N, C-alpha and C positions, 0 to 999 in steps of 0.2 A: 092614520100615517104621521109619521114623527121626522117634522122637520132638522137638518143636524147643521150647523154652518161651521165648518171649519176654517179658520184664519189666521193669521200672523206675518210677518214678515217675512218679501219674499226670499226664500234658502231654506224656509224652516222645513218645510216638508209635504206641502199643504196639494199641492196636485196630483202627487205619486200617491200619498194615501189615502188620498179620499177617491183616488180608481182604482185603487185594492178596496178598501171598506165597503165600496159600493157593490164592487162584485161580490165579494163574498157574501153581501148583505141580498146581493140579487133586486137591488135596486138602481135607481136611474140617480145619475150628480148633473150639476154643472158649475161649469168655472165662470165666476162673473168677470175673472181677465176677456179670457177665450168670448164668454159674450160679447162685452165690450167690440172687440176686436170683427167678429164676423159678423154682427147686425149694424156695425157701424154708430155705434152710440158715440160717436166722438167728438167731443168738443173743440179741440186743440190739441197740436203740439208742442211742448214747453222744450222749447230746444236747447236753454240751460241744465233742468235737468235730466234732459234725454228721454221724454215717457208722456204717454198721450193723457189729454184729463180727459175723464168720462163727463160725456152729458147726462149726470145723474136724473133731471126732468124726466127723456125719456128713458131711460133704465129702467129707474123705480117701478112705474107703471108696466112695463114688459116683462121686468120678475116676478113683479105679484101674479099678473097672467100666468106667466109659467108654473108657478107653483102651485096656483087652482088648480091649475090641470091636471098639474100631479095630483093634487091630493083627489081627484077623482078615476083616477088610475087604482087598481087592483096590486098597493106596494104598502110592505109595513113602513119603508125609509125614503125618503127621499134629502140627497146632499147637498149643501150647496158650499163650494170654496172659492175663497178667492182675500186677498189681501183688503181691501175694502169688503169684506161681507157684514159688516154691521151696517151696511144704508137696508138692509132686509128690517122689514117692519115685524118691531116686537111681537106681534100679534101671530107672525109666522113661525115666531124660533121657537122648538122644543128642546135645544139642547144646544149648548156653544161648545165648542173646544180652541182653542186657543194654543198652536202648536208656538212654541221657544225655543231658540237655540244660541247658544253661548259665542260672543259675538266674535273670538278668535276663530270659531267654528266656522260660522257666520261667513265671516270675509273670507277663510279659503276657497267655502262652498260657491259664494259671487265671483270670485275672482275666476275660478273653472266655469262658469259661466259666461264669462268675458264682459262685465260690465263693467263700465270706466272708474276709472278710481272715486271721482264724483258721489255719483250713485252708488258705491261700495260704501262709501263712508256715511252718505245720507242715509242707508237704510240699517246701517249698524247705529247708527245712533239712533232711529226709529226703535230700534230691537233692547238696544239698551234703558230709553224711556222707557219701554211697556207700550209705546202708540197702541197696539191693535190691543194691548188686556185694557189700556185703558179707555176705548172708543165703544168695547162690548160695557165694562161697567158704565158707563154714560147713561149705555142706553135703560139703566136699571130693567135689566129683564127681569119677570116671575117666571122663570125655566133653571137649570142647574147649569152652569155655568163652571168651565175647568182648564187648567191650560197645563201643558204637558211637553216636557224639556226632553227634546229630542237629539240635543249635543251628543252624546254619549250611544243613543239608542239603534238599535237595526232595526230596517224596515218592519221585519218581524215583532221587534219587541212594541214597538209602537202600535202597530195594528193590532195588537197584542190587548194593551191597554185603551184605546179606542172600544172594540170591543165586549170588554167589562164596563167601560162604562155606557156604552146605548144597551148592552143584551144583560149583564149578568149584575151591574149594578154593583160593581164592585172593585170600588175606586179606592185607589192607595196615593197617597201624596202628589194628588191633582188639583188641591185646592186652592183659587186663589191665591196671590201673595207668597207662595214661598219661594216664587224665580223673580231674585232678584240682582239684577246686573250690573245696577248703578253703584248697590251697596258693597259690591263685588269687588268691582273692578275699584271704586275710593279708596278701600280698606286695605289696596295694594296698589297703591298710588299710581293708579296705571288711565285715571280719565282722559290726562291731557293725550293722548294716544291718540283717543275717539275725536276731541270737542278741540277746537282754538281756543 
């Protein structure tokens, strides 16, 4: 069984795409964010940032147990999604996929979700700086790692790319480092729109 993590900034499409690809692949998946809330692995609530802080000391052992149980099932794949999926121990990751989205499009998606302005800015800054990619790269994984720009792609187009990565090994333009919003915005003198 291959364990595939799908990560990225909130609003890049992780939950929707993971649900759909796991159904296509007839596989199980878990959402780390949902797991935190359903199993109450919450350390505290950060009022200023309007977010819950996960208790990783409890969450990671539980997550390992879930993965080990999944490995005993008769399935080819197991998917884990979440914006902090980098907490999954290296030995359990067979493929890492990072979803990215242009800040202008991401801003509209987050505002549509009703995020407060401060939370929108925090997530836009994280996307511009490539935090999700950096966290994965810091793990120094010994497995394939891919980035997919979901900005202008439909759900079906992105699903095709993920399926090609997983099944057909036909990867085009998904190499790490091709997406650089920081450079893009800097060249267009737009960084001050997102950073004070």
